[in-house]
C-alpha positions as CSV (number, residue, x, y, z in Angstrom):
1,M,-40.2,6.5,-17.4
2,N,-42.3,3.6,-16.2
3,K,-40.8,1.8,-13.0
4,I,-41.4,-2.1,-13.0
5,L,-40.7,-4.1,-9.4
6,I,-39.3,-7.5,-10.5
7,V,-39.7,-10.4,-7.9
8,D,-37.8,-13.5,-8.1
9,D,-35.4,-15.6,-5.7
10,Q,-33.1,-16.3,-9.1
11,Q,-30.1,-14.1,-9.7
12,Q,-29.7,-15.3,-13.5
13,N,-33.6,-14.2,-13.8
14,L,-33.5,-11.0,-12.2
15,Y,-30.4,-10.4,-14.3
16,L,-32.2,-11.2,-17.5
17,M,-35.8,-9.3,-16.8
18,K,-33.7,-6.5,-15.7
19,T,-31.6,-6.3,-18.7
20,A,-34.7,-7.0,-21.4
21,L,-37.1,-4.3,-19.4
22,G,-34.0,-1.7,-19.1
23,G,-33.4,-2.2,-22.5
24,H,-37.0,-1.1,-23.2
25,G,-36.7,2.2,-21.3
26,Y,-38.2,1.0,-17.8
27,Q,-36.6,1.3,-14.5
28,V,-36.5,-1.6,-12.8
29,L,-36.3,-2.2,-9.3
30,E,-35.5,-5.8,-8.1
31,A,-36.5,-7.9,-4.9
32,T,-35.7,-11.4,-3.7
33,N,-38.9,-12.6,-1.8
34,G,-42.2,-11.1,-0.8
35,V,-41.4,-9.4,2.3
36,E,-38.5,-7.8,0.7
37,A,-40.8,-6.9,-2.1
38,L,-43.4,-5.1,0.0
39,A,-41.2,-3.2,2.0
40,L,-39.4,-1.8,-1.3
41,A,-42.8,-0.5,-2.4
42,R,-43.9,1.1,0.3
43,T,-40.8,3.4,0.6
44,D,-40.6,3.4,-3.3
45,P,-43.8,2.5,-5.3
46,P,-43.8,0.9,-8.8
47,D,-45.7,1.5,-11.4
48,V,-46.3,-2.3,-12.1
49,I,-44.9,-5.4,-10.1
50,I,-44.0,-8.3,-11.7
51,S,-43.8,-11.5,-9.5
52,D,-43.0,-15.3,-9.5
53,I,-44.9,-18.0,-7.1
54,L,-42.1,-20.3,-6.0
55,M,-40.0,-18.0,-3.6
56,P,-38.7,-18.6,0.3
57,I,-40.0,-16.5,3.0
58,M,-42.9,-15.3,1.3
59,D,-44.0,-16.8,-2.1
60,G,-46.2,-15.0,-4.7
61,F,-49.3,-15.7,-3.8
62,S,-48.8,-14.6,-0.1
63,L,-47.3,-11.3,-1.5
64,C,-50.1,-10.5,-3.7
65,Q,-52.9,-11.1,-0.7
66,E,-50.4,-8.9,1.3
67,W,-50.3,-6.5,-1.8
68,M,-54.2,-6.0,-2.1
69,K,-54.7,-5.5,1.8
70,D,-52.0,-2.2,1.3
71,E,-54.1,1.0,0.4
72,L,-50.8,2.2,-0.9
73,L,-50.3,-0.7,-3.5
74,R,-53.5,-2.3,-3.9
75,S,-54.1,0.1,-6.8
76,I,-51.0,-1.1,-9.0
77,P,-51.3,-3.5,-11.1
78,F,-50.1,-6.9,-10.2
79,V,-48.4,-9.5,-12.7
80,F,-47.7,-13.3,-11.9
81,Y,-44.5,-14.6,-14.3
82,T,-44.1,-18.2,-13.5
83,A,-42.8,-21.7,-14.9
84,T,-43.4,-23.6,-11.8
85,Y,-47.6,-23.1,-11.2
86,T,-49.1,-23.5,-14.7
87,D,-52.1,-25.2,-14.0
88,P,-55.6,-23.6,-14.5
89,K,-56.2,-23.5,-11.1
90,D,-53.4,-22.0,-10.0
91,E,-54.4,-19.1,-12.7
92,E,-57.7,-19.2,-10.9
93,L,-56.3,-18.5,-7.4
94,A,-54.1,-15.7,-8.5
95,L,-56.8,-13.7,-10.4
96,S,-58.7,-14.1,-7.6
97,L,-56.5,-12.7,-5.5
98,G,-56.7,-9.4,-7.5
99,A,-53.6,-10.0,-9.9
100,T,-54.1,-8.1,-13.4
101,R,-52.5,-11.0,-15.4
102,F,-51.1,-14.3,-15.3
103,I,-48.2,-15.3,-17.6
104,I,-46.7,-18.5,-17.8
105,K,-43.0,-19.0,-18.7
106,P,-41.5,-19.4,-21.3
107,V,-42.7,-16.1,-23.2
108,E,-40.9,-14.3,-26.3
109,L,-39.3,-11.1,-24.9
110,E,-41.6,-9.3,-27.7
111,E,-44.6,-10.7,-26.5
112,F,-43.8,-10.2,-22.9
113,V,-43.0,-6.6,-23.6
114,F,-46.3,-6.3,-25.4
115,I,-48.6,-7.4,-22.5
116,L,-46.5,-5.3,-19.9
117,E,-47.3,-2.3,-22.1
118,Q,-50.9,-3.5,-22.3
119,V,-51.2,-3.7,-18.9
120,I,-50.3,0.1,-18.1
121,A,-52.0,1.5,-20.8
122,E,-55.3,-0.1,-19.3
123,F,-54.2,1.2,-16.0
124,E,-53.4,4.7,-17.2
125,A,-56.6,5.0,-19.2
126,G,-58.5,3.6,-15.8
127,L,-59.4,0.4,-17.1
128,L,-58.5,-1.4,-14.6
129,T,-60.8,-2.6,-11.9
130,I,-59.3,-2.6,-8.4
131,P,-60.1,-5.4,-6.2
132,E,-62.2,-5.2,-3.2
133,K,-60.3,-4.5,-0.2
134,S,-61.6,-7.5,1.7
135,L,-61.3,-9.8,-1.7
136,H,-61.3,-13.1,0.8
137,E,-61.8,-14.3,3.9
138,E,-58.7,-15.8,5.3
139,T,-60.1,-19.2,5.7
140,T,-61.4,-19.1,2.2
141,Y,-57.5,-17.9,0.9
142,Y,-56.2,-20.6,2.7
143,R,-58.4,-23.1,1.3
144,M,-58.2,-22.5,-1.8
145,Y,-53.9,-22.1,-1.2
146,N,-53.9,-25.3,0.4
147,E,-55.8,-27.0,-2.5
148,V,-53.3,-25.6,-4.8
149,L,-50.5,-26.9,-2.7
150,V,-52.1,-30.4,-2.1
151,R,-52.3,-30.4,-6.1
152,K,-48.8,-29.5,-6.7
153,L,-47.8,-32.2,-3.7
154,E,-50.0,-35.0,-5.7
155,D,-48.3,-34.0,-8.9
156,K,-44.7,-34.3,-7.6
157,V,-45.7,-37.7,-6.2
158,L,-46.8,-39.0,-9.2
159,E,-43.5,-38.0,-11.0
160,L,-41.5,-38.9,-7.9
161,E,-43.3,-42.4,-8.4
162,K,-42.3,-42.2,-12.1
163,V,-39.0,-41.5,-11.2
164,N,-38.4,-44.1,-8.9
165,G,-39.7,-46.7,-11.1
166,A,-37.4,-45.1,-14.3
167,L,-34.6,-45.0,-11.4
168,E,-34.6,-48.7,-10.4
169,E,-34.2,-49.3,-14.4
170,D,-31.7,-46.8,-14.6
171,I,-29.8,-48.3,-11.9
172,V,-29.8,-51.4,-13.7
173,E,-28.8,-49.8,-16.8
174,R,-25.8,-48.1,-14.9
175,K,-24.3,-50.9,-13.7
176,R,-24.3,-52.4,-17.3
177,A,-23.5,-49.2,-18.4
178,E,-20.4,-49.0,-16.2
179,T,-19.4,-52.2,-16.9
180,E,-19.3,-50.9,-20.6
181,I,-17.8,-47.7,-19.6
182,T,-15.2,-49.5,-18.0
183,R,-14.3,-51.9,-21.2
184,L,-14.5,-48.8,-23.7
185,F,-11.9,-46.5,-21.2
186,E,-9.6,-49.1,-20.8
187,E,-10.1,-49.8,-24.7
188,S,-9.9,-45.4,-25.3
189,Q,-6.9,-45.5,-23.0
190,Q,-5.5,-48.1,-25.3
191,R,-6.1,-46.9,-28.4
192,L,-4.9,-43.3,-27.2
193,R,-1.2,-45.1,-26.3
194,Q,-1.5,-46.3,-30.0
195,L,-2.0,-43.1,-31.2
196,E,0.5,-41.1,-29.0
197,A,3.1,-43.7,-30.3
198,L,2.0,-43.5,-33.9
199,H,2.6,-39.8,-33.6
200,S,6.0,-40.3,-32.1
201,I,6.9,-42.3,-34.8
202,D,5.5,-39.6,-37.0
203,I,7.7,-37.0,-35.1
204,A,10.8,-39.3,-35.5
205,I,10.1,-39.8,-39.2
206,S,9.7,-36.1,-39.6
207,A,12.3,-35.0,-37.4
208,S,15.2,-36.8,-38.3
209,M,16.6,-38.7,-41.6
210,D,19.1,-40.4,-39.4
211,L,17.4,-44.2,-40.4
212,R,18.8,-45.6,-37.2
213,T,17.0,-43.3,-34.8
214,T,14.1,-43.5,-36.7
215,L,13.9,-47.2,-36.4
216,S,15.1,-47.4,-32.6
217,V,11.9,-45.1,-32.1
218,L,9.8,-47.4,-34.4
219,L,11.0,-50.6,-32.3
220,R,10.5,-49.4,-29.0
221,H,7.2,-48.7,-29.6
222,V,6.4,-52.1,-31.5
223,E,7.5,-53.8,-28.4
224,S,5.3,-52.0,-26.2
225,I,2.0,-51.3,-28.2
226,L,2.0,-55.2,-29.4
227,G,3.5,-56.4,-26.4
228,V,6.2,-58.3,-28.2
229,D,9.6,-59.7,-26.7
230,A,11.8,-59.0,-29.4
231,A,11.8,-56.9,-32.9
232,D,13.9,-56.3,-35.5
233,I,14.2,-54.9,-38.9
234,L,15.7,-56.7,-42.5
235,L,16.7,-53.6,-45.0
236,F,16.3,-55.1,-48.7
237,S,19.3,-54.7,-50.9
238,P,17.4,-54.5,-54.8
239,A,21.0,-55.2,-56.3
240,L,21.6,-58.2,-54.3
241,Q,17.8,-59.3,-53.6
242,Q,18.8,-59.9,-50.2
243,F,17.4,-58.9,-46.9
244,R,20.1,-57.7,-44.0
245,F,19.7,-56.9,-40.4
246,S,19.7,-52.9,-39.6
247,A,18.0,-52.7,-36.0
248,G,16.8,-54.7,-33.6
249,R,15.3,-55.1,-29.9
250,G,14.9,-57.5,-27.2
251,F,17.1,-59.9,-28.1
252,H,19.7,-61.8,-25.6
253,T,22.0,-62.7,-28.4
254,A,23.5,-61.5,-31.3
255,D,22.4,-64.1,-33.7
256,I,19.9,-62.1,-35.4
257,E,22.5,-59.6,-36.3
258,Y,24.1,-62.0,-38.8
259,A,20.9,-62.3,-40.6
260,N,21.2,-62.6,-44.6
261,V,18.0,-63.8,-46.0
262,R,17.3,-64.1,-49.8
263,M,13.9,-62.9,-51.3
264,G,11.7,-66.0,-51.2
265,T,13.7,-67.7,-48.3
266,S,12.7,-68.2,-44.9
267,F,10.0,-66.6,-43.4
268,A,11.3,-62.9,-44.0
269,G,11.6,-63.4,-47.4
270,R,8.3,-65.3,-48.0
271,A,6.7,-62.2,-46.2
272,A,8.5,-59.9,-48.8
273,F,7.9,-62.1,-51.8
274,E,4.0,-63.0,-51.1
275,R,3.5,-59.4,-49.9
276,Q,1.5,-60.6,-46.9
277,V,2.0,-61.1,-43.1
278,V,3.9,-64.8,-42.2
279,L,2.3,-65.9,-38.7
280,I,4.3,-68.7,-36.7
281,S,2.9,-70.3,-33.6
282,G,5.1,-73.0,-31.5
283,R,8.0,-74.7,-32.5
284,L,9.6,-74.3,-35.9
285,S,8.9,-76.6,-39.0
286,A,11.1,-77.6,-41.8
287,Q,9.9,-74.0,-43.1
288,S,12.7,-72.2,-42.1
289,D,16.4,-72.3,-42.7
290,S,18.9,-73.4,-40.1
291,D,19.9,-70.2,-39.2
292,F,17.1,-68.6,-38.6
293,S,15.9,-72.0,-36.7
294,A,19.1,-72.0,-34.2
295,M,18.6,-68.4,-33.6
296,Y,15.0,-68.7,-32.7
297,E,15.1,-72.1,-30.1
298,K,18.0,-70.3,-28.8
299,E,16.3,-67.3,-27.9
300,G,13.5,-69.1,-26.4
301,F,10.5,-67.8,-28.9
302,F,7.5,-69.4,-29.2
303,A,5.5,-67.3,-32.0
304,Y,6.7,-65.0,-34.9
305,A,5.2,-62.7,-36.9
306,G,6.8,-61.2,-40.4
307,V,5.2,-58.3,-42.3
308,P,6.6,-56.9,-45.7
309,L,7.5,-52.9,-45.6
310,I,6.2,-51.7,-48.6
311,A,6.5,-47.9,-49.9
312,K,5.4,-46.5,-53.5
313,G,4.9,-50.2,-54.2
314,E,8.4,-50.9,-53.6
315,I,9.6,-54.0,-51.2
316,K,11.8,-51.5,-48.6
317,G,12.4,-54.4,-45.7
318,V,10.6,-56.8,-43.4
319,L,9.6,-56.1,-39.7
320,E,9.8,-59.2,-37.6
321,V,8.6,-59.8,-34.2
322,Y,8.6,-62.3,-31.4
323,R,7.2,-63.5,-28.3
324,R,8.3,-66.2,-26.2
325,S,4.8,-67.6,-25.2
326,P,2.1,-68.9,-27.3
327,H,0.0,-66.1,-29.0
328,E,-2.9,-66.1,-30.8
329,P,-3.2,-62.7,-32.7
330,E,-6.4,-61.1,-33.2
331,P,-7.5,-58.8,-36.5
332,E,-6.9,-55.6,-34.1
333,W,-3.6,-57.0,-33.3
334,L,-2.8,-57.3,-36.9
335,N,-4.2,-54.1,-38.1
336,L,-2.0,-52.2,-35.9
337,L,1.2,-54.2,-37.0
338,D,0.4,-53.4,-40.5
339,T,0.0,-49.7,-39.6
340,L,3.8,-49.9,-38.2
341,A,4.8,-51.4,-40.8
342,G,3.9,-49.2,-43.0
343,Q,5.5,-46.5,-40.7
344,G,8.2,-48.3,-41.2
345,A,8.5,-48.5,-44.8
346,I,8.0,-44.3,-44.9
347,A,10.7,-44.0,-42.3
348,I,13.0,-45.9,-44.5
349,D,11.8,-44.6,-47.8
350,N,12.4,-40.7,-46.8
351,A,16.0,-41.9,-45.7
352,Q,16.9,-43.6,-48.7
353,L,15.6,-40.5,-50.5
354,F,17.1,-37.9,-48.5
355,D,20.2,-40.0,-48.9
356,N,20.0,-40.1,-52.7
357,L,19.1,-36.5,-52.6
358,Q,22.2,-35.7,-50.6
359,K,24.4,-37.6,-53.0
360,S,22.5,-36.3,-56.0
361,N,23.5,-32.6,-54.3
362,I,26.8,-33.7,-53.8
363,D,27.6,-34.9,-57.5
364,L,25.8,-31.7,-59.0
365,A,28.2,-29.3,-56.9
366,Q,31.0,-31.1,-57.8
367,A,30.1,-31.1,-61.5
368,Y,29.1,-27.3,-61.1
369,D,33.1,-26.6,-59.6
370,A,34.6,-28.5,-62.0
371,T,33.0,-26.6,-64.8
372,I,34.1,-23.6,-63.3
373,A,37.5,-24.8,-62.9
374,G,37.2,-26.0,-66.3
375,W,36.4,-22.3,-67.4
376,S,38.6,-20.5,-65.3
377,H,41.7,-23.0,-66.6
378,A,40.5,-22.0,-70.2
379,M,40.9,-18.4,-69.2
380,D,44.2,-18.9,-67.8
381,L,45.5,-20.8,-71.1
382,R,43.9,-18.0,-73.4
383,D,46.2,-15.4,-71.4
384,K,49.4,-16.9,-70.6
385,E,50.9,-14.0,-69.1
386,T,48.4,-14.2,-66.2
387,E,48.7,-18.1,-65.8
388,G,48.2,-19.2,-62.3
389,H,46.5,-15.7,-61.4
390,T,43.0,-17.0,-60.9
391,Q,43.7,-19.7,-58.1
392,R,46.2,-17.5,-56.6
393,V,43.6,-14.8,-56.3
394,T,40.9,-17.0,-55.3
395,D,42.8,-18.2,-52.5
396,L,44.0,-15.1,-51.0
397,T,40.7,-13.7,-51.1
398,L,38.9,-17.0,-49.2
399,K,41.8,-16.3,-46.8
400,L,40.6,-12.8,-46.3
401,A,36.8,-13.6,-46.3
402,R,37.4,-16.3,-43.8
403,S,39.5,-13.6,-41.3
404,M,36.5,-11.5,-41.3
405,N,34.1,-14.1,-40.5
406,I,32.2,-14.3,-43.6
407,S,29.9,-17.5,-43.2
408,E,31.1,-20.8,-45.0
409,S,27.7,-20.9,-47.1
410,Q,28.9,-17.1,-48.4
411,L,32.5,-18.4,-49.1
412,M,31.2,-21.1,-51.6
413,H,29.7,-18.4,-54.0
414,I,32.7,-16.0,-53.2
415,R,35.2,-18.7,-54.5
416,R,32.8,-19.5,-57.6
417,G,33.2,-15.5,-58.4
418,A,36.7,-15.3,-57.8
419,L,37.1,-18.3,-60.1
420,L,35.4,-16.5,-62.8
421,H,36.1,-12.9,-62.1
422,D,37.7,-12.2,-65.5
423,I,35.3,-14.8,-67.8
424,G,33.9,-11.5,-69.6
425,K,37.7,-11.4,-71.1
426,M,36.5,-14.2,-73.4
427,G,34.3,-11.7,-75.3
428,V,37.3,-9.5,-75.6
429,P,39.2,-9.4,-78.8
430,D,42.6,-11.5,-78.7
431,N,44.2,-8.5,-80.5
432,I,43.2,-6.3,-77.5
433,L,43.7,-9.0,-74.3
434,L,47.0,-10.1,-75.7
435,K,48.5,-6.9,-76.7
436,T,52.1,-6.8,-75.3
437,D,52.3,-2.9,-75.6
438,E,50.1,-0.2,-74.0
439,L,46.1,-0.4,-74.8
440,T,45.0,3.0,-76.6
441,E,41.7,4.5,-74.9
442,A,39.6,2.6,-77.8
443,E,41.0,-0.2,-76.6
444,W,40.5,0.4,-73.2
445,E,36.8,1.1,-73.9
446,K,36.7,-2.6,-74.9
447,M,38.5,-3.9,-72.3
448,R,36.4,-2.3,-69.9
449,K,33.3,-4.0,-71.2
450,H,34.5,-7.7,-69.9
451,T,32.3,-7.2,-67.0
452,E,29.6,-6.5,-68.6
453,F,30.0,-9.1,-70.9
454,A,30.6,-11.2,-67.7
455,Y,26.9,-10.3,-66.4
456,E,25.7,-11.2,-69.7
457,M,26.9,-14.4,-69.7
458,L,26.4,-15.6,-66.0
459,S,23.1,-13.9,-64.9
460,S,20.9,-16.3,-66.8
461,I,22.8,-19.2,-65.1
462,R,20.3,-19.6,-61.4
463,Y,23.2,-21.3,-59.5
464,L,25.7,-18.8,-60.2
465,Q,23.8,-15.7,-59.9
466,P,24.8,-15.4,-55.7
467,A,28.5,-15.4,-57.3
468,L,28.0,-12.8,-60.1
469,H,29.0,-9.8,-57.6
470,I,32.3,-10.5,-58.1
471,P,32.9,-10.8,-61.9
472,Y,30.5,-8.0,-62.6
473,C,31.7,-5.1,-59.9
474,H,35.6,-5.8,-58.6
475,H,36.6,-2.9,-61.0
476,E,34.3,-0.6,-58.9
477,K,36.0,1.8,-56.4
478,W,35.4,3.0,-53.2
479,D,35.3,6.5,-54.4
480,G,33.0,5.8,-57.3
481,T,35.5,6.3,-60.1
482,G,35.7,2.6,-60.6
483,Y,33.5,0.6,-63.6
484,P,31.3,-0.4,-65.1
485,R,28.2,1.5,-62.8
486,R,30.6,3.8,-61.1
487,L,28.9,2.4,-57.6
488,K,30.6,3.7,-54.4
489,G,31.0,2.9,-50.9
490,E,28.7,0.4,-49.7
491,E,26.7,0.2,-52.7
492,I,29.7,-2.3,-54.0
493,P,28.8,-5.6,-53.0
494,L,30.7,-6.8,-50.1
495,A,32.2,-9.6,-52.0
496,A,33.7,-7.3,-54.7
497,R,35.2,-5.4,-52.3
498,I,37.3,-8.1,-50.5
499,F,38.2,-9.4,-54.0
500,A,39.1,-6.1,-55.2
501,V,42.1,-5.9,-52.6
502,A,43.1,-9.5,-53.0
503,D,42.8,-9.0,-56.7
504,V,44.9,-5.7,-57.2
505,W,47.8,-7.5,-54.5
506,D,48.4,-10.1,-56.9
507,A,48.2,-7.9,-60.1
508,V,51.2,-5.8,-58.4
509,T,53.2,-8.2,-57.3
510,S,53.4,-10.4,-59.8
511,D,55.7,-10.6,-62.9
512,R,54.8,-9.4,-66.5
513,P,56.3,-9.3,-69.7
514,Y,56.1,-5.6,-69.5
515,R,57.3,-5.0,-65.7
516,K,58.9,-6.9,-62.9
517,G,56.7,-7.7,-60.0
518,W,56.6,-5.2,-56.8
519,S,58.0,-6.1,-53.7
520,E,55.7,-6.8,-50.8
521,E,56.9,-3.5,-49.1
522,K,55.8,-1.5,-52.3
523,A,52.7,-3.1,-52.6
524,L,51.4,-2.9,-48.7
525,A,52.2,0.9,-49.0
526,Y,50.1,1.0,-52.1
527,I,47.1,-1.0,-50.6
528,K,47.4,1.6,-47.9
529,E,47.6,4.9,-49.7
530,Q,44.7,3.4,-51.9
531,S,42.5,3.0,-48.7
532,G,39.4,5.1,-48.8
533,K,40.2,5.7,-52.3
534,Y,40.3,2.1,-54.4
535,F,39.3,0.2,-51.3
536,D,36.9,-0.2,-48.3
537,P,39.1,1.0,-45.4
538,Q,37.8,-1.9,-43.0
539,I,39.0,-4.5,-45.9
540,V,42.3,-2.9,-46.1
541,E,42.8,-2.9,-42.2
542,A,41.5,-6.7,-42.4
543,F,44.2,-7.2,-45.0
544,L,47.2,-5.5,-43.5
545,K,46.4,-7.3,-40.3
546,L,46.1,-10.5,-42.4
547,S,49.5,-9.7,-44.1
548,L,51.2,-9.0,-40.4
549,D,49.9,-12.1,-39.0
550,K,51.9,-14.0,-41.7
551,Q,55.1,-12.3,-41.3
552,P,57.5,-14.5,-39.0
553,A,58.0,-12.8,-35.8
């Protein structure tokens, strides 16, 4: 393995060279100046030395001269690698000192390694000429060295003169730039505040469907961004073709809250009708109605702007802003007013959509419940013997479920399932369903089909699918002897397990044409006895506690 000594005062260069050459199988030694390099080489001679020129303590040229004076080192190839000394005379001095190669940075890694391998190969083949011991007299060396330094100094002076000239021009430009930067910074800060305000409005719109909260946030930012003294929003009623006050900020009196503007009248009505901004500056003319004029004068306003709030092509209202001092709006101010009006229109449209959706959902839920109640009542009318059973067992099931901390959302599905628990009996023939005598086994087979009929009837109705557990599974038993699927234990849905207890309780305590209803004591004893057989023991425990709680102390 060839050993390479790298001499460079820049740690980054040392690291890069060491990494690159180490990756090609070379052993790398490091030094940061000529003195350090000589001391290291004399104790551990390398196969090649690669040196920068511009270094503290002892530079590369001085290092090369001392290297060639040393009997131990002078036969070792010396390679210069520099980015500062690039003049042909610099190379001439380096080669005259005895250097083998003079490489100017930057060089591709592959090319650099190729040159290095070439030097090592020539050295090992004895093709490199070992410099004479006294290549230069001291005076000759210093003369050439000084020539190089003077040339470098002259080059630097010329560079400095150019730099100074450019610097003078740059100072003037910098002053202009500083002024421009200050202006741009102030503008950017203002725009940043505007963006932050718009973002806050976006958050308010998306986070809350409460229109008052959203409009309050909007008006706060309208006041601060536009620099106005007061602002309000009038909402439009399509049915009445009128604009009414909805939210305001910055007013000294409550007069604005009584605003009632018809489409096309006053400034707000004109802005909406013409679908463009209406601007007023100074004292009001006869264009305004008397109520608005009185409010305007009382508040001490001197400038006004009204912009329509339009969402999806529909007028939602008008945003009005006021100043108590003269104001000539610039295009940027008007653009910002238009942007804020767009935000306000979106907020109003979202809130109205949400309100309409909520109302539609309520109407739909009420229609669902009315339909279910109608089906349940139809079943009671068909089977007079059990009339009232459905409502009683539904009430008891909900009471038991609440005592077990079942969530309100689940209670809604439990209620619907309880109301529809016998809906499948619509598929049972009247001669079986209404028979007063004991049913035969064949008739019982048909009667037991009512749970499967319920599944077939309801499973395709999406909104009733969560309520299907009770109509389909309320005859399953804890020990697995029930029907239709002989489910066992917690395989039976919780809603069906709760309902089963309430259903049996109501059935045994209610009078039938063929028997008298049981007493509560007998019914409770039966419920206890069937715990772990017919019923879930935990639900029996909750039911018994419920029964005890309702008994008088």
